[in-house]
N, C-alpha and C positions, 0 to 999 in steps of 0.2 A: 492465515492466520500461520504465524511461525511452528511448528514443531517445536516441542520438548525435547531437549537431548535425551539420550536415555543413562538412566542412573551408572557410574564404571564403578565398579568396586574395589579397584586398585587406587582409588582416588580418597583419602581420608578425610573424614567430617569432622569437625572443629569438637564434638563429642567423644571420637574416636583418637583425639591428640591432647585434651585436656581431662581429667579428673574433674568429679567434683568438686575437690578439695583442691585444684590448681595443680595439680599435680601432670606431667607430662607422663602417656603411658607407651611401653615400649613396643618399638614395634618389629615383631620378631624376626621379618626380613631385611629389616637396615641394619647397615654396622653401627658400633657405637659411633658419635657426632658428640658435638659441643652440646651442652644443655641450653636449647633457649629460652631466654626467660619468659618467668610466666607471665600471665595477663595482665595479674597485679602489679609484676613487677614494671610493665611497659611504661615506656617517658613522654609525656605528654606530646613531644615529636613524633613519635612511632606511633601514638593515639592518632594524631593527625594526618598523616601517610595512610593509617588505617581507615580511617574515615573519608580521606580522598579517593583512595582505590575504590571503594565501595559505591561511594557518591558516583563516580562515573562508569562503571558496571551500572549500577540499577539505571542511573541516566542512559548507557545506551541502549539496556536493554527497552526501557520506556520511549525511548526516543523511534526505535524498529518499532517497535507495536503503535506507535501515533504514528508515523509515513506508512503504514500498512493500513491502519483504518482510514487514513484520509484520504491517499489512494484510491482505495475500494469508493468510501463515499463520492470523491469527485469522479470517479469513474461510470458512477451508477446516474449522478445528477447530468453528465455531459449526457449519457444515453438518451435520458429524456427529452433533455432541451435538443436535442439530435433531431429524436424523431418526432418530436413534434413539429423543427424547421423541416425537416424533408417533408412531411405532411403537407406543411404549407405551403412552400414552395410546389410541389406536385397539384399541388388545389392550384396553384398561379398559371403555371405550364399550361394545365390541361384546360385551362379558361382561354388563356392566351391562344392554345393551339387551336379550339372549337374554332374562337371569333375568326382566324385569321383563315379557317376552314372555310367558315360559310362565308366570309366575304369572298375568297378566290372564287368558290363556286358560284355565288350569286352574280359577281365580274365574268364567267365562264359562260353563264347561261345566256347573261343578257348580250355579250357579243357573239354567240353562238345565233341567236333571235335575230338579232342588227345584222347578223351577217346574212341570213335567210331572208329575210325580206326585202333585203338590197338588192338579192336573188331575181323574186321575181319580174 
């Protein structure tokens, strides 16, 4: 899970920049600058640019979260699949090794008995 960035009191929020009447509030530490247009005075291209920037920011945040969740779920699923596959492979190897050892022991005993009988 991504951690939220701590609140930075040096960054003004929208309510600090604009009052309810739509007038910009003065920042005591800022030098007088050109008056920015009020939200009500924004042109269609300015609204479109704001909408695009907000959409991009929101999509980036959502995509980051979606990527994290997908990666976590994939990791969990792969862990289960791999554990099951390893368990199955281990069982097959154990059975095959047991059969092979049994076969070798049976053949070795038969050869030793044959060798002892031929020496009599």
